[in-house]
ROLUMRO-395593 format. One record per atom (N, C-alpha, C, O): residue in one letter; chain; x, y, z. Coordinates in nm, 3 decimals. Atoms other than C-alpha are relative to their C-alpha. Example, Ala and Ser with C-alpha at 12.3 -4.5 7.8 and 13.67 -1.06 7.14 Angstrom:
BEGIN
+----+----+---------+---------+---------+
| aa | ch |    east |   north |      up |
+----+----+---------+---------+---------+
|  a |  A |   0.089 |  -0.119 |   0.000 |
|  a |  A |   1.230 |  -0.450 |   0.780 |
|  a |  A |   0.090 |   0.120 |   0.000 |
|  a |  A |   0.194 |   0.118 |   0.066 |
|  s |  A |  -0.082 |  -0.119 |  -0.006 |
|  s |  A |   1.367 |  -0.106 |   0.714 |
|  s |  A |  -0.077 |   0.109 |   0.073 |
|  s |  A |  -0.026 |   0.220 |   0.090 |
+----+----+---------+---------+---------+
***
This chain:
BEGIN
+----+----+---------+---------+---------+
| aa | ch |    east |   north |      up |
+----+----+---------+---------+---------+
|  x |  A |   0.098 |  -0.211 |  -0.035 |
|  x |  A |   0.019 |   0.039 |   0.036 |
|  x |  A |   0.092 |   0.092 |  -0.046 |
|  x |  A |   0.201 |   0.107 |   0.010 |
|  x |  A |  -0.047 |  -0.112 |  -0.093 |
|  x |  A |   0.115 |   0.320 |  -0.037 |
|  x |  A |  -0.054 |   0.075 |   0.125 |
|  x |  A |  -0.154 |   0.030 |   0.181 |
|  x |  A |   0.024 |  -0.105 |  -0.081 |
|  x |  A |   0.114 |   0.642 |   0.225 |
|  x |  A |  -0.151 |   0.010 |  -0.024 |
|  x |  A |  -0.247 |  -0.037 |   0.036 |
|  x |  A |   0.149 |  -0.018 |   0.031 |
|  x |  A |  -0.175 |   0.752 |   0.058 |
|  x |  A |  -0.112 |  -0.107 |  -0.004 |
|  x |  A |  -0.222 |  -0.086 |   0.046 |
|  x |  A |   0.101 |   0.105 |  -0.024 |
|  x |  A |  -0.362 |   0.455 |   0.031 |
|  x |  A |  -0.033 |   0.019 |   0.192 |
|  x |  A |  -0.113 |   0.097 |   0.244 |
|  x |  A |  -0.031 |  -0.027 |  -0.090 |
|  x |  A |  -0.286 |   0.418 |   0.371 |
|  x |  A |  -0.078 |   0.099 |   0.054 |
|  x |  A |  -0.166 |   0.060 |   0.131 |
|  x |  A |   0.054 |  -0.157 |  -0.116 |
|  x |  A |  -0.409 |   0.770 |   0.524 |
|  x |  A |  -0.179 |  -0.024 |   0.014 |
|  x |  A |  -0.249 |  -0.024 |   0.115 |
|  x |  A |   0.057 |  -0.020 |   0.015 |
|  x |  A |  -0.690 |   0.739 |   0.342 |
|  x |  A |  -0.106 |  -0.134 |   0.033 |
|  x |  A |  -0.228 |  -0.122 |   0.040 |
|  x |  A |   0.078 |   0.116 |  -0.059 |
|  x |  A |  -0.788 |   0.337 |   0.454 |
|  x |  A |  -0.066 |   0.084 |   0.173 |
|  x |  A |  -0.174 |   0.126 |   0.217 |
|  x |  A |   0.068 |  -0.114 |  -0.097 |
|  x |  A |  -0.773 |   0.521 |   0.775 |
|  x |  A |  -0.056 |   0.047 |   0.042 |
|  x |  A |  -0.125 |  -0.004 |   0.131 |
|  x |  A |   0.139 |  -0.047 |   0.004 |
|  x |  A |  -0.981 |   0.754 |   0.778 |
|  x |  A |  -0.116 |  -0.097 |   0.043 |
|  x |  A |  -0.187 |  -0.073 |   0.141 |
|  x |  A |   0.137 |   0.093 |  -0.061 |
|  x |  A |  -1.245 |   0.481 |   0.823 |
|  x |  A |   0.002 |  -0.073 |   0.026 |
|  x |  A |  -0.082 |  -0.158 |  -0.004 |
|  x |  A |   0.027 |   0.110 |  -0.114 |
|  x |  A |  -1.142 |   0.272 |   1.055 |
|  x |  A |   0.060 |   0.101 |   0.145 |
|  x |  A |   0.152 |   0.179 |   0.118 |
|  x |  A |   0.085 |  -0.036 |  -0.153 |
|  x |  A |  -1.210 |   0.407 |   1.482 |
|  x |  A |   0.119 |  -0.052 |   0.013 |
|  x |  A |   0.145 |  -0.169 |  -0.013 |
|  x |  A |  -0.094 |   0.020 |  -0.097 |
|  x |  A |  -0.880 |   0.459 |   1.654 |
|  x |  A |   0.156 |  -0.121 |  -0.028 |
|  x |  A |   0.225 |  -0.175 |   0.058 |
|  x |  A |  -0.110 |   0.092 |   0.026 |
|  x |  A |  -0.604 |   0.237 |   1.472 |
|  x |  A |   0.121 |   0.098 |  -0.045 |
|  x |  A |   0.096 |   0.213 |  -0.082 |
|  x |  A |  -0.093 |  -0.117 |   0.009 |
|  x |  A |  -0.259 |   0.401 |   1.422 |
|  x |  A |   0.057 |  -0.061 |  -0.064 |
|  x |  A |   0.014 |  -0.170 |  -0.103 |
|  x |  A |  -0.089 |   0.040 |   0.108 |
|  x |  A |   0.025 |   0.353 |   1.209 |
|  x |  A |   0.160 |   0.000 |   0.069 |
|  x |  A |   0.212 |   0.101 |   0.116 |
|  x |  A |  -0.065 |   0.039 |  -0.120 |
|  x |  A |   0.296 |   0.215 |   1.395 |
|  x |  A |   0.135 |  -0.121 |  -0.106 |
|  x |  A |   0.108 |  -0.148 |  -0.223 |
|  x |  A |  -0.005 |   0.025 |   0.059 |
|  x |  A |   0.581 |   0.007 |   1.303 |
|  x |  A |   0.067 |  -0.136 |   0.086 |
|  x |  A |   0.111 |  -0.126 |   0.200 |
|  x |  A |  -0.020 |   0.161 |  -0.033 |
|  x |  A |   0.666 |  -0.382 |   1.367 |
|  x |  A |   0.119 |  -0.061 |  -0.070 |
|  x |  A |   0.131 |  -0.068 |  -0.193 |
|  x |  A |  -0.092 |   0.016 |   0.095 |
|  x |  A |   0.995 |  -0.517 |   1.322 |
|  x |  A |   0.024 |   0.033 |  -0.064 |
|  x |  A |   0.106 |  -0.036 |  -0.124 |
|  x |  A |  -0.133 |  -0.137 |   0.096 |
|  x |  A |   1.118 |  -0.223 |   1.102 |
|  x |  A |  -0.138 |  -0.031 |  -0.130 |
|  x |  A |  -0.120 |   0.022 |  -0.240 |
|  x |  A |   0.101 |  -0.047 |   0.134 |
|  x |  A |   0.744 |  -0.294 |   0.861 |
|  x |  A |  -0.110 |   0.036 |   0.122 |
|  x |  A |  -0.134 |   0.013 |   0.240 |
|  x |  A |   0.175 |  -0.103 |   0.032 |
|  x |  A |   0.410 |  -0.081 |   0.835 |
|  x |  A |  -0.057 |  -0.090 |   0.067 |
|  x |  A |  -0.039 |  -0.210 |   0.045 |
|  x |  A |   0.098 |   0.120 |  -0.057 |
|  x |  A |   0.177 |  -0.245 |   1.049 |
|  x |  A |  -0.136 |   0.126 |   0.071 |
|  x |  A |  -0.108 |   0.246 |   0.073 |
|  x |  A |   0.141 |  -0.028 |  -0.065 |
|  x |  A |  -0.179 |  -0.119 |   1.216 |
|  x |  A |  -0.001 |  -0.018 |   0.099 |
|  x |  A |   0.031 |  -0.134 |   0.122 |
|  x |  A |   0.024 |   0.062 |  -0.072 |
|  x |  A |  -0.246 |  -0.092 |   1.555 |
|  x |  A |  -0.153 |   0.086 |   0.042 |
|  x |  A |  -0.204 |   0.189 |  -0.002 |
|  x |  A |   0.086 |  -0.026 |  -0.112 |
|  x |  A |  -0.524 |  -0.070 |   1.806 |
|  x |  A |  -0.062 |  -0.081 |   0.120 |
|  x |  A |  -0.109 |  -0.194 |   0.134 |
|  x |  A |   0.025 |   0.020 |  -0.148 |
|  x |  A |  -0.585 |  -0.043 |   2.165 |
|  x |  A |  -0.175 |  -0.033 |   0.055 |
|  x |  A |  -0.263 |   0.039 |   0.008 |
|  x |  A |   0.077 |   0.042 |  -0.043 |
|  x |  A |  -0.872 |  -0.223 |   2.355 |
|  x |  A |  -0.043 |   0.018 |   0.144 |
|  x |  A |   0.037 |  -0.044 |   0.214 |
|  x |  A |   0.007 |  -0.029 |  -0.132 |
|  x |  A |  -1.010 |  -0.121 |   2.700 |
|  x |  A |  -0.124 |  -0.116 |   0.024 |
|  x |  A |  -0.205 |  -0.143 |  -0.064 |
|  x |  A |   0.096 |   0.063 |  -0.049 |
|  x |  A |  -1.228 |  -0.381 |   2.948 |
|  x |  A |  -0.059 |   0.026 |   0.124 |
|  x |  A |  -0.009 |   0.119 |   0.187 |
|  x |  A |   0.037 |   0.001 |  -0.120 |
|  x |  A |  -1.409 |  -0.411 |   3.239 |
|  x |  A |   0.039 |  -0.096 |   0.081 |
|  x |  A |   0.035 |  -0.078 |   0.202 |
|  x |  A |  -0.060 |   0.095 |  -0.056 |
|  x |  A |  -1.256 |  -0.750 |   3.308 |
|  x |  A |   0.036 |  -0.081 |  -0.083 |
|  x |  A |   0.000 |  -0.082 |  -0.201 |
|  x |  A |  -0.038 |   0.133 |   0.065 |
|  x |  A |  -1.098 |  -1.048 |   3.220 |
|  x |  A |  -0.069 |  -0.058 |  -0.118 |
|  x |  A |  -0.039 |  -0.056 |  -0.238 |
|  x |  A |   0.138 |   0.077 |   0.102 |
|  x |  A |  -1.432 |  -1.246 |   3.080 |
|  x |  A |  -0.009 |   0.126 |  -0.148 |
|  x |  A |   0.035 |   0.083 |  -0.254 |
|  x |  A |   0.008 |  -0.045 |   0.110 |
|  x |  A |  -1.487 |  -0.976 |   2.822 |
|  x |  A |   0.150 |   0.030 |  -0.059 |
|  x |  A |   0.152 |   0.035 |  -0.182 |
|  x |  A |  -0.120 |   0.010 |   0.073 |
|  x |  A |  -1.104 |  -0.937 |   2.747 |
|  x |  A |  -0.010 |  -0.116 |  -0.100 |
|  x |  A |  -0.013 |  -0.100 |  -0.222 |
|  x |  A |   0.026 |   0.079 |   0.100 |
|  x |  A |  -1.144 |  -1.267 |   2.620 |
|  x |  A |  -0.102 |  -0.042 |  -0.087 |
|  x |  A |  -0.086 |  -0.110 |  -0.188 |
|  x |  A |   0.088 |   0.011 |   0.075 |
|  x |  A |  -1.429 |  -1.281 |   2.498 |
|  x |  A |  -0.003 |   0.047 |  -0.165 |
|  x |  A |  -0.045 |  -0.016 |  -0.262 |
|  x |  A |  -0.034 |  -0.102 |   0.095 |
|  x |  A |  -1.325 |  -0.969 |   2.248 |
|  x |  A |   0.093 |  -0.105 |  -0.070 |
|  x |  A |   0.068 |  -0.151 |  -0.182 |
|  x |  A |  -0.082 |   0.067 |   0.068 |
|  x |  A |  -1.013 |  -1.184 |   2.203 |
|  x |  A |  -0.072 |  -0.159 |  -0.091 |
|  x |  A |  -0.038 |  -0.215 |  -0.195 |
|  x |  A |   0.062 |   0.172 |   0.096 |
|  x |  A |  -1.223 |  -1.536 |   2.087 |
|  x |  A |  -0.059 |   0.097 |  -0.123 |
|  x |  A |  -0.048 |   0.040 |  -0.231 |
|  x |  A |   0.099 |  -0.107 |   0.125 |
|  x |  A |  -1.422 |  -1.240 |   1.832 |
|  x |  A |   0.120 |  -0.065 |  -0.049 |
|  x |  A |   0.134 |  -0.175 |  -0.103 |
|  x |  A |  -0.061 |  -0.008 |   0.126 |
|  x |  A |  -1.123 |  -1.168 |   1.699 |
|  x |  A |   0.084 |  -0.166 |  -0.102 |
|  x |  A |   0.124 |  -0.169 |  -0.219 |
|  x |  A |  -0.062 |   0.076 |   0.013 |
|  x |  A |  -0.979 |  -1.504 |   1.672 |
|  x |  A |  -0.084 |  -0.093 |  -0.093 |
|  x |  A |  -0.051 |  -0.204 |  -0.133 |
|  x |  A |   0.142 |   0.056 |   0.101 |
|  x |  A |  -1.289 |  -1.603 |   1.459 |
|  x |  A |   0.001 |   0.081 |  -0.131 |
|  x |  A |   0.004 |   0.036 |  -0.245 |
|  x |  A |   0.001 |  -0.105 |   0.142 |
|  x |  A |  -1.291 |  -1.306 |   1.222 |
|  x |  A |   0.196 |  -0.080 |  -0.076 |
|  x |  A |   0.201 |  -0.126 |  -0.190 |
|  x |  A |  -0.104 |   0.040 |   0.080 |
|  x |  A |  -0.875 |  -1.422 |   1.148 |
|  x |  A |  -0.006 |  -0.126 |  -0.035 |
|  x |  A |   0.076 |  -0.140 |  -0.126 |
|  x |  A |  -0.005 |   0.097 |   0.002 |
|  x |  A |  -0.957 |  -1.797 |   1.146 |
|  x |  A |  -0.076 |   0.017 |  -0.160 |
|  x |  A |  -0.009 |   0.030 |  -0.263 |
|  x |  A |   0.090 |  -0.093 |   0.102 |
|  x |  A |  -1.238 |  -1.689 |   0.886 |
|  x |  A |   0.095 |   0.057 |  -0.135 |
|  x |  A |   0.099 |   0.027 |  -0.254 |
|  x |  A |  -0.095 |  -0.098 |   0.093 |
|  x |  A |  -1.005 |  -1.474 |   0.711 |
|  x |  A |   0.157 |  -0.085 |  -0.028 |
|  x |  A |   0.204 |  -0.027 |  -0.126 |
|  x |  A |  -0.138 |   0.065 |  -0.012 |
|  x |  A |  -0.662 |  -1.677 |   0.716 |
|  x |  A |   0.071 |   0.170 |   0.002 |
|  x |  A |   0.096 |   0.217 |  -0.109 |
|  x |  A |  -0.029 |  -0.095 |  -0.107 |
|  x |  A |  -0.540 |  -1.349 |   0.914 |
|  x |  A |   0.076 |   0.050 |   0.113 |
|  x |  A |   0.044 |   0.153 |   0.174 |
|  x |  A |   0.022 |  -0.019 |  -0.155 |
|  x |  A |  -0.414 |  -1.331 |   1.201 |
|  x |  A |   0.143 |   0.072 |   0.013 |
|  x |  A |   0.260 |   0.087 |  -0.023 |
|  x |  A |  -0.118 |  -0.145 |  -0.077 |
|  x |  A |  -0.299 |  -1.069 |   1.403 |
|  x |  A |   0.082 |  -0.021 |   0.090 |
|  x |  A |   0.077 |  -0.135 |   0.136 |
|  x |  A |  -0.087 |   0.011 |  -0.134 |
|  x |  A |  -0.038 |  -1.018 |   1.681 |
|  x |  A |  -0.134 |   0.085 |   0.100 |
|  x |  A |  -0.194 |   0.189 |   0.076 |
|  x |  A |   0.029 |  -0.023 |  -0.111 |
|  x |  A |  -0.211 |  -0.994 |   1.993 |
|  x |  A |   0.061 |   0.025 |   0.175 |
|  x |  A |   0.143 |  -0.034 |   0.245 |
|  x |  A |  -0.070 |  -0.077 |  -0.128 |
|  x |  A |  -0.137 |  -0.814 |   2.308 |
|  x |  A |  -0.077 |  -0.006 |   0.148 |
|  x |  A |  -0.102 |   0.087 |   0.224 |
|  x |  A |   0.132 |  -0.010 |  -0.146 |
|  x |  A |  -0.367 |  -0.921 |   2.612 |
|  x |  A |   0.035 |  -0.030 |   0.129 |
|  x |  A |   0.082 |  -0.133 |   0.177 |
|  x |  A |  -0.002 |   0.035 |  -0.194 |
|  x |  A |  -0.362 |  -0.869 |   2.990 |
|  x |  A |  -0.169 |   0.064 |   0.027 |
|  x |  A |  -0.262 |   0.116 |  -0.034 |
|  x |  A |   0.178 |   0.028 |  -0.132 |
|  x |  A |  -0.674 |  -0.874 |   3.266 |
|  x |  A |  -0.070 |   0.104 |  -0.106 |
|  x |  A |  -0.171 |   0.066 |  -0.165 |
|  x |  A |   0.178 |  -0.136 |   0.084 |
|  x |  A |  -0.880 |  -0.528 |   3.058 |
|  x |  A |   0.003 |   0.034 |  -0.117 |
|  x |  A |  -0.085 |   0.104 |  -0.168 |
|  x |  A |  -0.080 |  -0.069 |   0.094 |
|  x |  A |  -0.656 |  -0.484 |   2.760 |
|  x |  A |   0.005 |  -0.108 |  -0.112 |
|  x |  A |   0.054 |  -0.216 |  -0.079 |
|  x |  A |  -0.065 |   0.062 |   0.050 |
|  x |  A |  -0.636 |  -0.638 |   2.458 |
|  x |  A |   0.067 |   0.142 |  -0.161 |
|  x |  A |  -0.001 |   0.225 |  -0.221 |
|  x |  A |  -0.037 |  -0.062 |   0.162 |
|  x |  A |  -0.391 |  -0.465 |   2.121 |
|  x |  A |  -0.009 |  -0.115 |  -0.080 |
|  x |  A |   0.022 |  -0.231 |  -0.053 |
|  x |  A |  -0.037 |   0.050 |   0.112 |
|  x |  A |  -0.419 |  -0.574 |   1.810 |
|  x |  A |   0.051 |   0.062 |  -0.123 |
|  x |  A |   0.021 |   0.167 |  -0.180 |
|  x |  A |  -0.094 |  -0.111 |   0.134 |
|  x |  A |  -0.143 |  -0.544 |   1.516 |
|  x |  A |  -0.036 |  -0.092 |  -0.116 |
|  x |  A |  -0.067 |  -0.210 |  -0.103 |
|  x |  A |  -0.021 |   0.056 |   0.118 |
|  x |  A |  -0.151 |  -0.615 |   1.149 |
|  x |  A |   0.133 |   0.034 |  -0.069 |
|  x |  A |   0.183 |   0.146 |  -0.060 |
|  x |  A |  -0.072 |  -0.015 |   0.098 |
|  x |  A |   0.096 |  -0.643 |   0.930 |
|  x |  A |   0.000 |  -0.165 |  -0.066 |
|  x |  A |  -0.021 |  -0.275 |  -0.013 |
|  x |  A |  -0.030 |   0.128 |   0.084 |
|  x |  A |   0.167 |  -0.883 |   0.608 |
|  x |  A |   0.133 |  -0.054 |  -0.002 |
|  x |  A |   0.209 |  -0.029 |  -0.096 |
|  x |  A |  -0.143 |   0.058 |  -0.047 |
|  x |  A |   0.471 |  -1.056 |   0.733 |
|  x |  A |   0.058 |  -0.069 |  -0.167 |
|  x |  A |   0.176 |  -0.093 |  -0.192 |
|  x |  A |  -0.030 |   0.134 |   0.171 |
|  x |  A |   0.471 |  -1.275 |   0.319 |
|  x |  A |  -0.012 |   0.114 |  -0.058 |
|  x |  A |  -0.052 |   0.088 |  -0.171 |
|  x |  A |   0.077 |  -0.088 |   0.090 |
|  x |  A |   0.399 |  -0.911 |   0.187 |
|  x |  A |   0.114 |   0.161 |   0.049 |
|  x |  A |   0.130 |   0.271 |  -0.004 |
|  x |  A |  -0.134 |  -0.085 |  -0.037 |
|  x |  A |   0.700 |  -0.724 |   0.386 |
|  x |  A |  -0.100 |   0.151 |   0.063 |
|  x |  A |  -0.058 |   0.266 |   0.048 |
|  x |  A |   0.041 |  -0.145 |   0.016 |
|  x |  A |   0.428 |  -0.461 |   0.503 |
|  x |  A |  -0.135 |   0.024 |   0.037 |
|  x |  A |  -0.195 |  -0.042 |   0.122 |
|  x |  A |   0.203 |   0.019 |  -0.029 |
|  x |  A |   0.036 |  -0.349 |   0.498 |
|  x |  A |   0.011 |  -0.030 |  -0.082 |
|  x |  A |   0.104 |  -0.006 |  -0.159 |
|  x |  A |   0.122 |   0.001 |   0.166 |
|  x |  A |  -0.197 |  -0.465 |   0.230 |
|  x |  A |  -0.110 |   0.032 |  -0.008 |
|  x |  A |  -0.139 |   0.114 |   0.079 |
|  x |  A |   0.179 |  -0.081 |  -0.027 |
|  x |  A |  -0.573 |  -0.381 |   0.177 |
|  x |  A |  -0.028 |  -0.186 |   0.098 |
|  x |  A |  -0.146 |  -0.201 |   0.130 |
|  x |  A |   0.021 |   0.050 |  -0.043 |
|  x |  A |  -0.559 |  -0.697 |   0.344 |
|  x |  A |   0.032 |  -0.035 |   0.192 |
|  x |  A |   0.001 |  -0.140 |   0.248 |
|  x |  A |   0.033 |  -0.065 |  -0.111 |
|  x |  A |  -0.509 |  -0.576 |   0.698 |
|  x |  A |  -0.063 |   0.049 |   0.031 |
|  x |  A |  -0.135 |   0.035 |   0.130 |
|  x |  A |   0.122 |  -0.132 |  -0.038 |
|  x |  A |  -0.686 |  -0.285 |   0.659 |
|  x |  A |  -0.198 |  -0.079 |   0.025 |
|  x |  A |  -0.281 |  -0.041 |   0.108 |
|  x |  A |   0.133 |   0.140 |   0.056 |
|  x |  A |  -1.029 |  -0.600 |   0.536 |
|  x |  A |  -0.003 |  -0.025 |   0.229 |
|  x |  A |  -0.081 |  -0.023 |   0.324 |
|  x |  A |   0.004 |   0.096 |  -0.159 |
|  x |  A |  -0.915 |  -0.736 |   0.897 |
|  x |  A |   0.001 |   0.083 |   0.111 |
|  x |  A |   0.004 |   0.044 |   0.228 |
|  x |  A |  -0.015 |  -0.066 |  -0.135 |
|  x |  A |  -0.901 |  -0.474 |   1.105 |
|  x |  A |  -0.142 |   0.106 |  -0.026 |
|  x |  A |  -0.177 |   0.179 |   0.066 |
|  x |  A |   0.182 |  -0.047 |   0.064 |
|  x |  A |  -1.272 |  -0.322 |   0.935 |
|  x |  A |  -0.107 |  -0.143 |   0.126 |
|  x |  A |  -0.178 |  -0.138 |   0.226 |
|  x |  A |   0.091 |   0.110 |  -0.085 |
|  x |  A |  -1.438 |  -0.635 |   1.094 |
|  x |  A |   0.071 |  -0.036 |   0.096 |
|  x |  A |   0.098 |  -0.156 |   0.102 |
|  x |  A |  -0.067 |   0.058 |  -0.102 |
|  x |  A |  -1.261 |  -0.659 |   1.373 |
|  x |  A |  -0.051 |   0.143 |   0.058 |
|  x |  A |  -0.078 |   0.133 |   0.177 |
|  x |  A |   0.064 |  -0.127 |  -0.058 |
|  x |  A |  -1.396 |  -0.270 |   1.443 |
|  x |  A |  -0.121 |  -0.030 |   0.020 |
|  x |  A |  -0.167 |   0.012 |   0.126 |
|  x |  A |   0.171 |   0.035 |   0.041 |
|  x |  A |  -1.784 |  -0.415 |   1.331 |
|  x |  A |  -0.009 |  -0.083 |   0.139 |
|  x |  A |  -0.120 |  -0.083 |   0.191 |
|  x |  A |   0.084 |   0.102 |  -0.069 |
|  x |  A |  -1.748 |  -0.688 |   1.622 |
|  x |  A |  -0.090 |   0.029 |   0.095 |
|  x |  A |   0.003 |   0.092 |   0.145 |
|  x |  A |   0.096 |  -0.008 |  -0.143 |
|  x |  A |  -2.026 |  -0.635 |   1.937 |
|  x |  A |   0.114 |   0.000 |   0.078 |
|  x |  A |   0.127 |   0.108 |   0.135 |
|  x |  A |  -0.059 |   0.001 |  -0.125 |
|  x |  A |  -1.763 |  -0.718 |   2.164 |
|  x |  A |   0.061 |   0.079 |   0.067 |
|  x |  A |   0.089 |   0.085 |   0.187 |
|  x |  A |  -0.103 |  -0.123 |  -0.013 |
|  x |  A |  -1.567 |  -0.404 |   2.093 |
|  x |  A |   0.010 |   0.112 |  -0.011 |
|  x |  A |   0.106 |   0.183 |   0.017 |
|  x |  A |  -0.012 |  -0.062 |   0.021 |
|  x |  A |  -1.707 |  -0.185 |   1.990 |
|  x |  A |  -0.077 |   0.109 |   0.128 |
|  x |  A |  -0.090 |   0.230 |   0.105 |
|  x |  A |   0.080 |  -0.038 |  -0.090 |
|  x |  A |  -1.909 |  -0.103 |   2.342 |
|  x |  A |   0.138 |   0.088 |   0.119 |
|  x |  A |   0.118 |   0.182 |   0.195 |
|  x |  A |  -0.046 |   0.019 |  -0.028 |
|  x |  A |  -1.598 |  -0.105 |   2.465 |
|  x |  A |   0.157 |   0.129 |   0.002 |
|  x |  A |   0.229 |   0.174 |   0.090 |
|  x |  A |  -0.117 |   0.005 |   0.116 |
|  x |  A |  -1.333 |   0.034 |   2.224 |
|  x |  A |   0.049 |   0.188 |   0.071 |
|  x |  A |   0.142 |   0.251 |   0.021 |
+----+----+---------+---------+---------+
***
């Protein structure tokens, strides 16, 4: 993705930020939850999206927080698959009220 493509895509995503991950372009978003059960419900919902798309994010999980990071490792950076996956994660009911 070009920088302009990414900027345009990020305008449609709530709370996602451009970052570097292992020297590659990536996008990341953080969620906070009331407790561990809500956090894990969200993680499981993200896992279902990842499985359905065969595109898996890096997840950082703690008691009441989850960070989701997307990059396409085999492409060496961001692709449309990352944007599509982030869009699907944003639409999860488990993450909407707690984002």
